[in-house]
Structures are given as C-alpha cells and as structure tokens.
N, C-alpha and C positions, 0 to 999 in steps of 0.2 A: 504493499499499500504505499502511494506516495506520502511525504513528511514534509511539510514547510517548518524550517527553524530560522530563528533569527539568533546571531551569536557575534561575539567580539572576533575580528579578524586575527589578534594575537594569538588566541587559543584554537584557530582552524586547522584542523588535519589535513584537509584536502587542498586542492591546486588553486593557488592566488595568482599564478603568474598568468595564467590564461586570461582572467577577467582583467587584470589590470593592463595586459597587452590590448585587448579589445578596447579598454578604455582610452589608452593612448592613441589608437588608430581614430577613435572616435572624435577626440579633440584634436587631432590633425586634420580631419576633414573638415572642421568647421574653420581651420586658420588659427588656431591656438598654437603657441610656442610650447613645444614639449621635447626635451631633451632626448637624445636618442636612446640612453641607458635608463630611462625614468622607470618603465616598469619593472625591470631587475631591482633597481635602487629602492623603488616604493615597497616591493616585497620584503626586502631585508629590513628595513625601518617599520614595517607593520609586524613582522614576526618579533622584532626587538622591543616593540612596545614605542618606539620613537615616534611613529604615527599611529593615530588612531581611526579604525574604521569599524562599523558594524554591517554585517552581511545577511542577507535573506537567501537561504538555499533551500533546496528541492531536491531530496534523494542524495544528498551530499554533494551537488553542485552549486555554485554561486550563480545566483539569478540578478540579484541586485547588491551594491553596496554603497554605503555613505561614507565618506571618508571626510574627517574633520581636523581641520588645521587650525590651531590657536595661536593667537598672536596678541598678547596682552589681553585685554578685555573683550577682544573680538574673535569670533569662530567662523571661517570659512568653511563652508560644507557643500560637498558635491555628491549628489545622488546620481548613479550609474546604473542603467537597466542592462543587464549583461545578457538578456534573453529579449524575444520578441513577445513574450509573455504579458501576464496581467500587471499593469501599473499598480492596480489597487490593492493586490495579494504581494506583490514582491517590493514595491517602492513606498507606498502609503505607510505601513506599519513603522518602516525605519525613520521616517520624517516626525511621526507621533512620538516614537520615543525620544527624539531630540528635544522635542518641545516639552514632554512630560519630565525628563530627566536630563537638562543641560548640563554641560561642563561647568565646572565650578567657577563662580565669578564672572561669568561671560555676560557682557552687555548688550552685544549686538550680534546678531547671526546673519551671515550672507550665503544665501542657498542658490548654487546653480545646479543643473542637471543636463545630462546628456544619455543617449541610449546606443546599442549596437547598431541600430539601423535609423533612418531619418523617420520612417512611418511611426515607430516605437516612440521617438522624441515628440512627435507632432501630438500623439495620443496623450502623452505625459503632461505637455503643455495644456492641453485643453481640459484634463481632469484636475489638475492641480488646484484651481481657483474653486473646485466643487468640495474641497475636503475640510474647508472651515478651519484652516491653521492660520495663527495669527501674524501672517506676512503681508507686507505690501510690497507690490512689483514696481519696477522700471525696465526699461528695455535697452540693451545694447545693440549696436547696428554695426554688422561687418561690412567694410567698403574695399573694393578691389580694383587694382588699375593695372592695366596691362600695358608695359613699356615696348616702345619701339626705337631700335637704335637709330633708324633714318631719320626720325624726328624727336630727338631729345626735348625734354620741357626747357622753354627759354627761361634764361636766369634773369629776373628782375634786379635791378640795382639796389643796394641798400641805402638807405639815408646817410648823409654826411656824419663822420665821427664813429659810424659804427664798421666791423669788418667781420669776416669769417675766420674761424679757427676749428681745429677738431675739439668736440665736445670732451673727447676722453684725455685730455690734457689737463682737466680739472678733476680734482679729487671728488669722491663721491658727495663728500658733506656739502660742496659749493653748489654741485648738481641738485642736490636735494633742497637747498635753500631756495633756489630759484623755482623748482618744481612745486614746492609746497606753496609758495606765494603766488604762482601762476594759477593754481586749482583752487586757492583759497576763496575765492569769491564766484565760483562756478559751479553748475549743477552737479559736475563731480567731485566736488569737496568731500573728502575723506573715503572716497570709493575705494582705493587702494591702500593708502596709509593715513593712518590718525594723526601723526605727529611725524617731526621731521627726522627722528632718529629711526622709526621703521622705514621712512621714506629713503633715507640714506642708505639702510641695509638692502632693500630691494633693488636700489640703482646700482650698488656696488655688485650685487649679483648678476645683473642684467650686462654690465660693461664687462664683468668676468667671464661671461659666455654661459650663464646657467640655463639661460632660455634658448640658447642656438648660438652660433658662430657672430660674434659681435663685429660689425663692419664700421670700421673709422671713416672710411670716407663715406658712407652713407650716413653718419651721424654728426653733422655739423653744429658748431655753436658759433653764436653771435656776440661780440664783446664790443662794450663801448669804450673808448679811449679817452681817458681824463688825465689831468695834470699830474696825478698820484701813479698813474698806472693804467691798470684795465680792469673791466667789470662784465662778468657773463650775464648777458640779460635773456638768453633765451637757447634752446637746443632742440635737436631730433636725435633719437637714439634709434638706431635700426638692428636686427639681427637677421641673419640668413637662416632660413628654416631647412631648405633642401636645395640642391643645385637649381639654380633659376628661379627661386622664390625667396622673398624676404617678408619680414614683419617690420613695420614702423611700430615700434614699442610705448613710444613717448614722444610728445611734442608740448614744448613748454615755452611761454614768454611772459615776461613781467607784464602786468597790466598797464604801466604807464607807457608802454611801447606799442601797445595794439593801434590799430586804425593806421599804422603808417607803414604798411605792406612788408613788414619784417616776416610775419608768419608765412605768406606766401614765397618769399626770398629763402627763407630757411628750408621749406618743403621742398621747393624745386632743386636747391642745392643738394638736399638728401637723395631726391630722385636721380640727378645727374650722377651723382656717385654710387648709387644702387646700379644704374644702366651700365656704368663703365666697369663693374664688377661682372657682369654678365646676368644680372637680373633681369628678368623679363616681366615676372608677377610681384606686385606688392600689395600687401594686406595689412589694414588697421582696423581697429575696433574705436566705436566712438558711441556715447550715450545719446538716444533720440533727444534728450531733452536739453544736449548742447547743441543749440542752433547753431551760434557762431562757427564752431568747430565744423559741423555737419556742412555749413556752407563753404568755409575754406577748402575741405576736402573734395566738395563737389566740384569748385573752380579748378583745382587742380587736375580733375578728371576722374577722380574715384566714383564708382558706381555701387550703390547699394545692393548687396546679393543676400544678406540674412538677417533677422533680427531674433534676439535671444533675449528672454526674461532673466532678471537676477531679482530673487525675493529677499527682502529684509526684514528682520523681527528685532526690533529695539525694545529690549526688556525694560519693561517699567518699573520703577522704584520699588513697587510693591511686590514684585515678584523674585521670589527667591531662586536663583540659578546656581545655588550651591549645594542644592538637595543630592 
C-alpha cells in the first residue's frame, strides 16, 4: 500500500541527489544562476544539517521538498515538486508545517517555488492562493535579450565628470554601500538583503563566482571624479551561466544620478562587454512593481518572457516564531 510521509532531509535514508538535480535543472530552465556542483554540495549540506529541508515522500521516493535558508531574522524557503503529482498532497502540507512551526526567531518568510515541469508549476501557482496561508504575493519578471555581434548596442556618453571602470576593482563593502542606497527607496527594498552587512556578503560571493563565472568586462562601474579622488556611483554585475548565456545579477545607481542617462550607459557598457566575450543571450530579473527599472530594460531591448510569484509572510509581533 502506498504511504506518504513527511520527514527531515537530514535523517532521510533515500536518494537526495536525484530530486536536488531535478531542482537545479528546473531553476536553470527559468534562467536562475545555479553553480555547476550545486546538487552535490547541497546534498552534503543537508546530510550534515548545515542546510534544512523537509520532504514529502511516497513509497520512499521524494515527491516534494521545502528547503529553508535562514539569514538572521529572515527565512528564504523554496518549495519544489519533484514529480508531476498532486500539489495538495505533496506540497501544501510542507508549507502548513512551516507556518505552524517556523524556525526560531524568524520575522519574515520569503517563499518561492518550482516544479519538475512547467505544467506542474502552473498548477501550483493556481492552487497556492486557495490554501489560506498568511502570505502576500508580488511578482518577479524574467527579461531576456538576444545579442547580435553585427549590431552591438550603441554606447551613450556619460555626463561630464563621470567615467567607466571595472566594478570589481572596488571591495564588496563599497559595492554594498552603493547597492543598498540604490534600492533603499525602490519597490525592491529589502528583497535580497535587509542590511549592508548581508548585502556585502552576497555581493562578495557573486563577484567570487558563487553564482557563475564572474565577467569583469560585463560588470562596469561608474565613478565620479572629485578633488579628493573618486567615488563609485553605480555598477552592473554579470555572470556567465553557460557558454553563450549570461545573467545580469545586479544593476545599481545612486538615486541622485538618475535621470541623467547613466543607467542606460552602464547597461549598454555591460552588454557590449558580454557580447565581446561571446555572450549571445542575456537574462535578468526585475520585480513587476519596479516600473522605472522595467522601462530601462525595455529601452535596452529586453523582452519579458516569464512571471514568477514570490510569497512573503511578515510575522506579526503577536506571533511566536520560536515555538
């Protein structure tokens, strides 16, 4: 008789490599940056308890997994349906467990999901709002640009007193200070990092190659020359996902320099650098609420190809998440 179970990944005696490999394929299919050895490294981390995940299993085979990554008072959770089976039987119970017994001290949950095939993802997206869970949603948008070596993007000039450099010449702390200020007043505030220290850690890993091969020529910065030296005011960071394919992982510009065509100059500089490296397809992600950013990318030729929801639960002060 078939038996469904829910259990922790750390104590699971069955195969974790296969569902993790399927998850990595599902994320790459969407254009996410996934390191080549992610499935292998994640299995080691789950077995050792360095990562936390809950599993739904059927007859000893993983049908769904909820991976939780805790950073400070925030938990990033990803629900993956490893089969084309029932989202209600395989995925919903894992999310209900998360809500009823969240990790200790968590103040905010960010939940995303994927599935072994697109049809299962669409069904999951349709069902999630019907489960009555305490999440609000907003959308990310995947935008893609095909580059043609015969017609590279034109390079707009920078305003006087500004010039291009490689963003990687600056330490992660300086990149983070610009990045955090750039997003502070935008709809994307706090989406990735809640403070500069966390932002610095993420950018350090990005430039270090944790999301893919970092591309210096596709990662320009803009500096303002002052009497006392130079000041970084904006940058683009790009990584190569696979031969011919790249992800623009971050675009940041200090608010006081917006409206001067610096953003489009930075973006075109990055695209020209990626094209010179042999990149022919460039992907980026933007939240649908960030209208100025979406308009910028559209002007550069990016086309929307996918919308993905993110679900957020901000735990109210009266809710004890240390149970």
